[in-house]
C-alpha positions as CSV (number, residue, x, y, z in Angstrom):
1,X,63.3,-14.9,-41.8
2,X,62.8,-11.2,-42.5
3,X,66.3,-10.5,-41.4
4,X,67.6,-13.3,-43.7
5,X,65.7,-11.6,-46.5
6,X,67.9,-8.6,-45.9
7,X,71.1,-10.6,-45.9
8,X,71.8,-10.2,-42.2
9,X,73.5,-12.7,-39.9
10,X,71.0,-13.9,-37.2
11,X,71.4,-15.8,-34.0
12,X,68.1,-17.5,-32.9
13,X,67.9,-18.6,-29.3
14,X,65.1,-20.8,-28.0
15,X,65.1,-22.5,-24.6
16,X,62.1,-24.7,-25.2
17,X,60.1,-25.9,-28.2
18,X,60.4,-24.3,-31.6
19,X,57.1,-22.5,-32.3
20,X,56.5,-21.6,-28.7
21,X,53.1,-21.6,-26.9
22,X,51.3,-20.4,-30.0
23,X,52.0,-23.8,-31.6
24,X,52.3,-26.2,-28.6
25,X,49.8,-24.8,-26.1
26,X,47.8,-22.2,-27.8
27,X,46.8,-21.1,-31.3
28,X,47.4,-24.4,-33.1
29,X,46.8,-27.1,-30.5
30,X,43.7,-25.7,-28.9
31,X,42.2,-24.8,-32.3
32,X,42.8,-28.3,-33.5
33,X,40.9,-29.5,-30.3
34,X,38.1,-27.0,-31.1
35,X,37.7,-28.3,-34.7
36,X,37.6,-31.9,-33.5
37,X,35.1,-31.1,-30.8
38,X,32.9,-29.3,-33.3
39,X,33.0,-32.4,-35.6
40,X,32.0,-34.6,-32.7
41,X,29.1,-32.2,-31.7
42,X,27.8,-32.2,-35.2
43,X,28.0,-36.0,-35.4
44,X,25.9,-36.2,-32.2
45,X,23.1,-33.9,-33.5
46,X,19.7,-35.5,-34.3
47,X,18.0,-32.6,-36.0
48,X,19.4,-33.0,-39.5
49,X,17.6,-35.9,-40.9
50,X,20.1,-38.5,-39.8
51,X,21.1,-40.1,-36.5
52,X,24.6,-41.5,-36.0
53,X,24.9,-44.6,-33.7
54,X,27.8,-46.2,-31.9
55,X,30.1,-43.1,-31.9
56,X,33.2,-44.0,-30.0
57,X,35.1,-41.2,-28.3
58,X,38.6,-41.6,-26.9
59,X,40.4,-38.7,-25.2
60,X,43.7,-40.4,-26.1
61,X,42.8,-40.6,-29.8
62,X,41.6,-37.0,-29.8
63,X,44.9,-35.8,-28.3
64,X,46.8,-38.0,-30.7
65,X,45.2,-36.2,-33.5
66,X,46.0,-32.8,-31.9
67,X,49.6,-33.8,-31.4
68,X,49.8,-35.0,-35.0
69,X,48.7,-31.5,-36.2
70,X,51.3,-29.8,-33.9
71,X,54.0,-32.2,-35.1
72,X,53.3,-31.4,-38.7
73,X,53.7,-27.7,-38.1
74,X,56.7,-28.2,-35.8
75,X,58.5,-30.3,-38.4
76,X,58.1,-27.6,-41.0
77,X,59.7,-25.0,-38.8
78,X,62.4,-27.4,-37.6
79,X,63.3,-28.5,-41.2
80,X,63.6,-24.9,-42.3
81,X,66.0,-24.1,-39.4
82,X,68.0,-27.2,-40.0
83,X,68.5,-26.3,-43.7
84,X,69.3,-22.6,-43.0
85,X,72.0,-23.4,-40.4
86,X,73.8,-25.8,-42.7
87,X,76.8,-24.3,-44.5
88,X,76.5,-24.3,-48.3
89,X,79.1,-24.0,-51.0
90,X,81.8,-23.4,-48.4
91,X,80.1,-20.3,-47.0
92,X,79.1,-19.8,-43.4
93,X,75.3,-19.8,-42.9
94,X,73.5,-16.6,-42.1
95,X,71.3,-18.3,-39.5
96,X,72.8,-19.6,-36.2
97,X,70.6,-21.5,-33.8
98,X,71.2,-22.2,-30.2
99,X,69.1,-24.2,-27.8
100,X,69.2,-22.5,-24.4
101,X,68.3,-19.5,-22.3
102,X,69.7,-16.0,-23.1
103,X,70.3,-13.1,-20.8
104,X,71.9,-9.7,-21.2
105,X,75.4,-9.1,-19.8
106,X,75.6,-5.5,-21.2
107,X,73.7,-3.5,-23.9
108,X,75.4,-5.4,-26.7
109,X,76.4,-8.7,-25.2
110,X,74.4,-11.8,-24.2
111,X,75.1,-15.1,-22.5
112,X,73.4,-18.2,-23.8
113,X,73.2,-21.2,-21.4
114,X,72.4,-24.5,-23.0
115,X,70.5,-27.4,-21.3
116,X,73.7,-29.0,-20.1
117,X,74.8,-25.7,-18.4
118,X,77.5,-24.7,-21.0
119,X,77.6,-20.9,-21.6
120,X,78.5,-19.0,-24.8
121,X,78.8,-15.3,-25.1
122,X,77.6,-13.4,-28.2
123,X,77.7,-9.8,-29.3
124,X,75.3,-8.1,-31.8
125,X,74.4,-4.7,-33.2
126,X,70.6,-5.3,-32.7
127,X,68.4,-7.5,-30.6
128,X,64.8,-8.6,-30.9
129,X,63.1,-9.9,-27.7
130,X,60.3,-12.3,-28.6
131,X,60.1,-14.6,-25.6
132,X,56.3,-14.7,-25.4
133,X,54.3,-15.1,-22.2
134,X,53.2,-17.6,-19.6
135,X,49.9,-18.0,-17.7
136,X,49.3,-15.7,-14.8
137,X,48.9,-17.5,-11.5
138,X,46.6,-16.4,-8.8
139,X,47.7,-15.8,-5.2
140,X,46.6,-18.4,-2.7
141,X,45.9,-21.2,-5.2
142,X,48.4,-24.0,-5.6
143,X,48.5,-24.9,-9.3
144,X,49.8,-28.5,-9.3
145,X,49.5,-29.2,-13.0
146,X,47.3,-32.2,-12.4
147,X,44.1,-31.2,-10.6
148,X,44.5,-27.5,-10.9
149,X,46.0,-26.6,-14.2
150,X,46.7,-23.6,-16.6
151,X,46.2,-23.4,-20.3
152,X,49.8,-24.7,-20.7
153,X,48.8,-27.9,-18.9
154,X,45.1,-28.5,-19.8
155,X,46.0,-30.5,-22.9
156,X,48.1,-33.0,-20.8
157,X,45.1,-34.5,-19.0
158,X,44.8,-38.3,-19.2
159,X,41.1,-38.3,-19.9
160,X,38.0,-36.1,-20.1
161,X,37.2,-35.0,-16.6
162,X,33.6,-35.5,-15.5
163,X,33.5,-31.9,-14.2
164,X,35.7,-28.8,-14.4
165,X,35.6,-25.3,-13.2
166,X,37.2,-22.5,-15.3
167,X,38.5,-19.5,-13.4
168,X,38.3,-16.5,-15.8
169,X,35.7,-15.8,-18.5
170,X,38.0,-14.2,-21.1
171,X,38.9,-15.6,-24.5
172,X,41.0,-18.6,-23.4
173,X,38.7,-19.7,-20.7
174,X,35.6,-19.5,-22.9
175,X,37.4,-21.3,-25.7
176,X,38.3,-24.3,-23.5
177,X,34.7,-24.2,-22.1
178,X,33.5,-24.6,-25.7
179,X,35.8,-27.4,-26.5
180,X,35.0,-29.6,-23.5
181,X,31.3,-28.8,-23.7
182,X,31.3,-29.9,-27.3
183,X,32.7,-33.3,-26.4
184,X,29.7,-33.6,-23.9
185,X,31.8,-35.6,-21.4
186,X,32.5,-32.8,-18.9
187,X,30.2,-30.6,-16.8
188,X,31.7,-27.1,-17.1
189,X,31.4,-24.2,-14.6
190,X,32.8,-20.8,-15.3
191,X,33.7,-18.3,-12.6
192,X,33.3,-14.7,-13.8
193,X,33.9,-11.8,-11.5
194,X,32.2,-9.5,-14.0
195,X,28.4,-9.3,-14.5
196,X,28.9,-11.0,-17.9
197,X,31.5,-13.0,-19.8
198,X,33.7,-11.4,-22.4
199,X,33.4,-7.9,-20.8
200,X,35.6,-6.3,-23.5
201,X,32.9,-7.0,-26.1
202,X,29.5,-5.5,-26.5
203,X,26.7,-6.8,-24.3
204,X,24.7,-8.2,-27.2
205,X,27.8,-10.2,-28.4
206,X,28.4,-11.6,-24.9
207,X,24.7,-12.4,-24.5
208,X,24.7,-14.6,-27.6
209,X,27.7,-16.6,-26.4
210,X,26.3,-16.9,-22.9
211,X,23.0,-18.1,-24.1
212,X,24.6,-20.7,-26.3
213,X,26.9,-21.8,-23.4
214,X,23.9,-22.3,-21.2
215,X,22.1,-24.4,-23.9
216,X,25.2,-26.6,-23.9
217,X,24.9,-27.2,-20.2
218,X,27.6,-24.7,-19.1
219,X,27.0,-23.0,-15.8
220,X,28.2,-19.4,-15.6
221,X,28.8,-18.1,-12.0
222,X,28.3,-14.4,-12.8
223,X,29.6,-11.6,-10.5
224,X,31.1,-14.1,-8.2
225,X,34.2,-13.9,-6.0
226,X,36.4,-17.0,-5.6
227,X,37.1,-17.1,-1.9
228,X,39.2,-20.3,-1.8
229,X,40.3,-23.3,-4.0
230,X,42.1,-26.4,-2.8
231,X,42.4,-30.1,-3.5
232,X,40.5,-32.3,-1.1
233,X,40.1,-36.1,-1.4
234,X,41.4,-36.0,-5.0
235,X,38.9,-33.4,-6.0
236,X,39.0,-29.6,-6.4
237,X,36.9,-27.7,-3.9
238,X,36.2,-24.0,-4.6
239,X,34.2,-21.6,-2.5
240,X,32.2,-18.9,-4.2
241,X,30.9,-15.8,-2.5
242,X,28.0,-13.8,-4.0
243,X,27.7,-10.0,-3.8
244,X,25.4,-10.3,-0.8
245,X,28.1,-12.3,1.1
246,X,26.6,-15.8,0.8
247,X,29.4,-18.4,0.3
248,X,29.0,-21.9,-1.2
249,X,31.5,-24.7,-1.5
250,X,31.5,-26.7,-4.8
251,X,33.5,-29.7,-5.8
252,X,34.7,-30.8,-9.3
253,X,37.4,-33.1,-10.7
254,X,39.6,-30.4,-12.4
255,X,40.1,-26.6,-12.3
256,X,41.5,-24.5,-15.2
257,X,43.1,-21.2,-14.2
258,X,42.6,-18.7,-17.0
259,X,43.2,-15.2,-15.7
260,X,45.5,-13.9,-18.4
261,X,49.2,-14.1,-19.2
262,X,52.4,-12.3,-18.2
263,X,55.5,-11.6,-20.3
264,X,58.4,-14.0,-20.1
265,X,61.0,-11.3,-19.4
266,X,62.1,-11.9,-15.8
267,X,65.2,-14.0,-16.6
268,X,66.5,-11.8,-19.4
269,X,68.3,-9.3,-17.1
270,X,67.0,-6.5,-19.2
271,X,68.3,-4.0,-16.7
272,X,71.9,-4.8,-17.8
273,X,70.9,-3.7,-21.3
274,X,69.2,-0.5,-20.1
275,X,65.7,-1.6,-21.2
276,X,62.7,0.1,-19.6
277,X,60.1,-2.2,-18.2
278,X,56.4,-1.7,-17.5
279,X,54.8,-2.8,-14.2
280,X,53.3,-5.8,-16.1
281,X,56.8,-7.0,-16.9
282,X,56.5,-6.0,-20.5
283,X,59.1,-4.1,-22.5
284,X,58.2,-0.5,-23.0
285,X,58.4,0.2,-26.7
286,X,57.5,2.9,-29.3
287,X,56.7,1.2,-32.6
288,X,58.5,-2.0,-31.4
289,X,61.7,-0.1,-30.4
290,X,62.7,0.1,-26.7
291,X,62.2,3.6,-25.5
292,X,65.5,3.5,-23.5
293,X,67.7,1.2,-25.6
294,X,67.2,2.1,-29.3
295,X,69.2,-1.0,-30.6
296,X,66.8,-3.4,-28.8
297,X,63.3,-4.2,-30.1
298,X,60.5,-6.3,-28.8
299,X,57.5,-8.1,-30.4
300,X,54.5,-10.1,-29.3
301,X,53.6,-10.9,-25.7
302,X,56.9,-9.4,-24.4
303,X,55.5,-5.9,-25.0
304,X,52.6,-4.1,-23.4
305,X,50.6,-4.3,-26.6
306,X,48.0,-6.8,-27.7
307,X,48.9,-10.5,-27.2
308,X,48.0,-12.2,-30.4
309,X,50.0,-14.4,-32.8
310,X,49.3,-12.3,-35.8
311,X,50.2,-9.1,-34.0
312,X,53.5,-10.7,-32.8
313,X,54.5,-11.7,-36.4
314,X,53.6,-8.2,-37.7
315,X,55.6,-6.5,-34.9
316,X,58.6,-8.8,-35.5
317,X,58.7,-8.0,-39.2
318,X,58.3,-4.3,-38.4
319,X,61.1,-4.4,-35.9
320,X,63.6,-6.0,-38.2
321,X,62.8,-3.6,-41.0
322,X,63.1,-0.7,-38.7
323,X,66.4,-1.8,-37.2
324,X,68.0,-2.1,-40.6
325,X,66.7,1.3,-41.9
326,X,63.9,0.2,-44.2
327,X,61.6,2.9,-42.7
328,X,58.4,0.7,-42.6
329,X,55.0,2.2,-42.3
330,X,54.0,2.8,-38.7
331,X,52.1,-0.1,-37.1
332,X,48.4,0.6,-36.9
333,X,46.2,-1.4,-34.6
334,X,42.9,0.1,-35.6
335,X,42.3,-2.6,-38.2
336,X,43.3,-5.5,-35.8
337,X,41.3,-8.6,-36.6
338,X,40.9,-11.7,-34.3
339,X,39.0,-14.9,-34.0
340,X,37.5,-16.4,-30.8
341,X,36.8,-20.1,-31.2
342,X,33.6,-20.3,-29.2
343,X,30.1,-21.6,-29.8
344,X,29.3,-19.9,-32.1
345,X,32.6,-18.6,-33.6
346,X,33.2,-14.9,-33.1
347,X,35.3,-12.7,-35.4
348,X,36.2,-9.1,-34.6
349,X,37.7,-6.2,-36.5
350,X,38.3,-2.7,-35.4
351,X,36.0,-0.9,-32.9
352,X,32.9,-2.3,-31.1
353,X,30.2,0.0,-29.7
354,X,31.5,0.2,-26.2
355,X,35.0,1.1,-27.4
356,X,33.6,3.8,-29.7
357,X,31.6,5.3,-26.8
358,X,34.6,5.2,-24.5
359,X,36.8,7.0,-27.1
360,X,34.0,9.5,-27.7
361,X,33.7,8.5,-31.4
362,X,30.3,9.0,-33.0
363,X,29.1,6.1,-35.1
364,X,26.2,4.4,-36.9
365,X,25.6,0.7,-36.5
366,X,23.7,-1.9,-38.3
367,X,23.0,-5.4,-36.9
368,X,21.6,-8.2,-39.1
369,X,20.6,-11.4,-37.4
370,X,21.8,-14.7,-39.0
371,X,18.2,-15.8,-39.5
372,X,18.2,-13.5,-42.5
373,X,21.5,-14.8,-44.0
374,X,21.2,-17.5,-46.7
375,X,24.4,-19.4,-45.9
376,X,23.6,-19.6,-42.2
377,X,20.1,-20.8,-43.0
378,X,21.5,-23.4,-45.4
379,X,23.9,-24.6,-42.6
380,X,21.0,-24.8,-40.2
381,X,23.0,-22.6,-37.8
382,X,21.3,-19.2,-37.4
383,X,22.3,-18.2,-33.9
384,X,24.2,-14.9,-33.9
385,X,24.4,-11.9,-36.0
386,X,26.6,-9.5,-38.0
387,X,27.3,-6.0,-36.7
388,X,28.9,-3.2,-38.7
389,X,30.0,0.2,-37.4
390,X,30.7,3.3,-39.6
391,X,31.3,7.0,-39.2
392,X,28.0,9.0,-39.4
393,X,28.9,11.4,-42.2
394,X,31.6,9.8,-44.3
395,X,30.5,6.2,-44.1
396,X,34.1,5.2,-43.2
397,X,34.1,1.7,-41.7
398,X,35.0,1.6,-38.0
399,X,34.5,-2.0,-36.9
400,X,32.8,-5.4,-37.4
401,X,31.6,-8.2,-35.2
402,X,30.4,-11.5,-36.6
403,X,29.0,-14.3,-34.5
404,X,28.1,-17.5,-36.3
405,X,29.5,-20.2,-38.5
406,X,32.5,-19.3,-40.7
407,X,32.7,-15.9,-39.0
408,X,36.4,-15.7,-39.6
409,X,35.8,-15.7,-43.4
410,X,34.5,-12.1,-43.0
411,X,37.5,-10.6,-41.1
412,X,40.3,-9.9,-43.5
413,X,38.4,-8.0,-46.2
414,X,37.0,-5.6,-43.6
415,X,40.4,-5.3,-41.9
416,X,41.9,-4.3,-45.2
417,X,39.2,-1.7,-45.8
418,X,39.5,-0.2,-42.3
419,X,43.3,0.0,-42.8
420,X,42.9,1.8,-46.1
421,X,40.1,4.1,-45.0
422,X,37.3,2.2,-46.9
423,X,33.7,3.1,-46.8
424,X,30.3,1.5,-46.9
425,X,30.2,2.1,-50.7
426,X,33.3,0.0,-51.1
427,X,31.5,-3.0,-49.5
428,X,28.3,-2.3,-51.4
429,X,29.9,-2.2,-54.8
430,X,32.0,-5.4,-54.3
431,X,30.5,-8.5,-55.8
432,X,30.4,-11.1,-52.9
433,X,30.2,-14.9,-53.4
434,X,26.8,-16.4,-53.0
435,X,25.7,-17.9,-50.8
436,X,28.4,-16.9,-48.3
437,X,28.6,-15.4,-44.8
438,X,30.3,-12.2,-46.0
439,X,27.1,-11.3,-47.9
440,X,25.7,-10.4,-44.5
441,X,28.4,-7.8,-44.1
442,X,27.3,-6.3,-47.5
443,X,23.7,-6.3,-46.4
444,X,24.7,-4.4,-43.2
445,X,26.4,-1.9,-45.3
446,X,23.3,-1.5,-47.5
447,X,21.1,-1.1,-44.3
448,X,23.3,1.8,-43.3
449,X,23.2,3.2,-46.9
450,X,19.4,2.9,-46.9
451,X,19.2,0.4,-49.8
452,X,19.1,-3.0,-48.2
453,X,17.3,-6.1,-49.5
454,X,15.7,-6.6,-46.2
455,X,13.5,-3.7,-45.2
456,X,14.0,-2.5,-41.6
457,X,10.4,-1.3,-41.4
458,X,9.2,-4.8,-42.3
459,X,11.3,-7.0,-40.1
460,X,11.8,-4.8,-37.0
461,X,14.6,-4.4,-34.5
462,X,14.6,-8.1,-33.5
463,X,16.0,-9.0,-36.9
464,X,17.6,-5.7,-38.1
465,X,18.8,-2.9,-36.0
466,X,20.1,0.4,-37.4
467,X,20.8,3.4,-35.2
468,X,23.3,6.1,-34.2
469,X,25.6,6.0,-31.1
């Protein structure tokens, strides 16, 4: 779309479904499941002055609603492509669409093979590789797509399993653990090789999520090694070994393998185009441009950068503007924001404490528990906290972590301030809506400035923490 803005002729090649995994097996479909599961969990609560009876739950109906949401978004994308590839007023369209698989024949020439096996050759001045990624598969485990599945297959189950083990305690694994635990039909076990889940986040963040998981009946196998997994008698048997060498076999109905994703680049024959590849299979780029083939660009999961939908879109736009000489601002990932759809919701922007320490960056931090946040109190959902990091001298904002309801509503404003070099005073002087979760970010800023509503010497570190790192 950005290339069409610039009046360029574009060939779009897609071998599978328009929208990719982010639409059909990721950002939209799983988040629709998450929202539906939260609705169900709230309906089942008995601590809000009402008790709902005769709640009927159907996996088929849930997935019908999920697919309806996916179809809505898919139809929007498909309709736009159909309109743009249609000639108008006797002029050839700027957009050409081909269903098939593309591979390079030379630096400026590609072959596209359609589903029937017919091959077309195309030449272009510039190329953008945005072929996404696929789930990483572990050695020694046969993923059959029925009993042992990946995140691309988990939503194709015929019913709620009575029990499921999730291999991998990263974002995707924890999100599906949240979804199935919310529906309260599946006993969930998580295998984590690390001492704690979400090891890339601060320990206090991971602890809140882990505590909530355990209250939902989720079992976390911490610091455990998966010795073996196989299907026996229509069940999945996995063997865990502890650090002291004790091994235990456990059986469940289903297993979800969630140990990361790898770039979809193996079939592109990038060597024919002179494109340098990393060991991970990603395209080696400098600001979206291939380091060895300057007319070829890459965006999203095909690079060695961060694998998020919003990053992929930003990189795609940047690549197109750069290839056609617009000289866009360099991409800055310091203000990257993301949402983790867990229980409770987690929003992140910029640096956390362990990242700052690893980089040798001095910081001040304020942590405000949701028990002091009006909107969280009103929602009767006070688990979690808000954490704000800033530079010690200038008050420049470095990062934010929010755990709790509507956490994502806090992310973009802080991302903008970090990108523009904003300070604590910028947050303090901005009038925030009331009552709203972002007010907690403002209160953290005021804690760091020494003028908060809630006095740290009154409430203590269990509710307010302010220190240097």
